[in-house]
C-alpha positions as CSV (number, residue, x, y, z in Angstrom):
1,M,-15.8,3.5,-16.8
2,I,-14.5,2.5,-12.8
3,T,-16.6,4.2,-10.5
4,R,-16.0,5.8,-7.4
5,E,-16.4,3.2,-5.3
6,Q,-14.3,1.3,-7.3
7,F,-11.5,3.5,-7.6
8,N,-11.4,4.3,-4.5
9,Q,-11.9,0.7,-3.5
10,H,-8.3,0.2,-5.7
11,C,-6.6,2.8,-4.1
12,A,-7.7,1.7,-0.6
13,A,-6.1,-2.0,-1.5
14,L,-2.3,0.0,-1.9
15,K,-0.1,-0.6,0.7
16,G,0.2,2.4,2.9
17,A,-2.2,4.4,1.0
18,T,-4.2,7.1,3.0
19,H,-7.7,9.2,1.6
20,V,-8.9,12.6,2.3
21,I,-12.0,14.6,1.1
22,Q,-10.5,17.8,-0.1
23,W,-10.9,19.8,-2.2
24,G,-14.5,20.4,-2.4
25,G,-15.3,16.9,-1.8
26,A,-12.5,15.6,-3.8
27,D,-11.2,12.3,-3.2
28,V,-7.9,12.1,-2.6
29,W,-5.3,9.3,-2.4
30,K,-1.8,10.2,-1.0
31,I,1.4,7.4,-0.1
32,G,3.6,8.9,2.7
33,G,1.4,12.3,2.6
34,K,2.5,12.8,-1.0
35,I,-0.5,12.6,-3.5
36,F,-1.0,10.2,-6.1
37,A,-4.5,10.2,-7.5
38,I,-7.2,12.8,-6.9
39,A,-11.5,12.3,-8.2
40,P,-13.1,15.4,-7.9
41,R,-16.6,15.9,-7.4
42,V,-19.5,16.4,-10.4
43,G,-23.2,16.0,-10.3
44,E,-25.0,12.8,-9.4
45,G,-24.9,10.6,-12.3
46,E,-22.1,12.4,-14.3
47,F,-18.8,10.8,-15.2
48,Q,-16.2,11.2,-12.2
49,K,-12.4,12.4,-13.9
50,I,-9.8,11.1,-11.8
51,S,-6.4,12.6,-12.2
52,F,-3.2,11.1,-11.6
53,K,0.6,11.5,-11.5
54,V,2.2,9.7,-14.4
55,N,5.6,8.7,-15.8
56,D,7.1,11.0,-18.4
57,F,7.0,8.5,-21.8
58,A,3.1,8.4,-20.6
59,Y,2.8,12.0,-20.2
60,E,3.8,12.5,-24.0
61,V,1.5,9.9,-25.0
62,L,-1.3,10.0,-22.9
63,P,-2.7,13.6,-24.1
64,Q,-2.5,12.3,-27.3
65,K,-5.8,9.8,-27.3
66,D,-9.7,11.3,-26.9
67,G,-10.5,12.1,-23.5
68,I,-7.1,12.6,-21.8
69,V,-5.5,15.5,-21.2
70,P,-3.0,17.7,-19.3
71,A,-4.4,18.1,-15.5
72,P,-5.4,21.2,-14.5
73,Y,-2.5,22.7,-12.1
74,L,-0.8,19.4,-11.9
75,A,0.6,19.5,-15.5
76,R,3.4,21.1,-14.5
77,A,4.6,17.5,-12.4
78,K,3.2,15.6,-15.3
79,W,0.0,14.4,-13.9
80,I,-3.1,13.6,-16.3
81,Q,-6.7,13.9,-16.3
82,I,-9.2,10.7,-17.6
83,Q,-11.7,13.5,-19.1
84,S,-14.0,10.5,-20.5
85,P,-15.1,7.4,-19.6
86,N,-14.5,5.9,-23.5
87,A,-10.8,7.6,-23.0
88,M,-9.0,3.9,-22.1
89,T,-10.3,0.4,-20.0
90,D,-11.1,-0.1,-16.5
91,E,-8.0,-2.6,-16.9
92,D,-5.3,0.4,-18.0
93,L,-6.8,3.2,-15.6
94,I,-6.3,0.3,-12.5
95,Q,-2.9,-0.1,-13.7
96,H,-2.2,3.8,-14.6
97,I,-3.0,4.5,-11.1
98,T,-1.1,1.9,-9.8
99,D,1.5,3.3,-11.5
100,A,0.8,6.2,-10.0
101,Y,1.1,4.9,-6.4
102,A,4.8,3.4,-7.7
103,I,5.5,6.5,-8.9
104,I,5.1,8.5,-5.7
105,A,6.7,5.6,-3.1
106,E,9.5,5.7,-4.7
107,K,10.0,9.3,-4.1
108,L,9.4,8.4,-0.7
109,T,12.5,8.8,1.5
110,K,14.0,5.7,2.6
111,S,12.8,6.3,6.3
112,L,9.5,6.5,5.5
113,R,9.3,3.8,2.6
114,H,10.1,1.6,5.9
115,E,7.7,2.6,8.2
116,L,5.6,2.3,5.3
117,G,6.3,-1.2,4.4
118,L,7.3,-0.8,1.2
């Protein structure tokens, strides 16, 4: 499973993405002020859960896998949470985070996307 540092590095590399610490120290990543991925803080050395936005199909399929659930508080908006380090490969997780960014960016206004260089 990717580390918190790798998670943050990947999100930071996405054009126009911004980072804030919210909700008790969670790393929250946004594009145009809209959240696309979250990694809440847990105990030192513990697995870091990661939540992100998914498309309709992924929301139906991914929670059927062990270690993946609808994200607490965000399930109604079609978010999932990775709760186990073995739930998916690092490559798949990185791709899903990139897809989450794209889903949210696509919903931004045309002028905001232009302002962000998207």
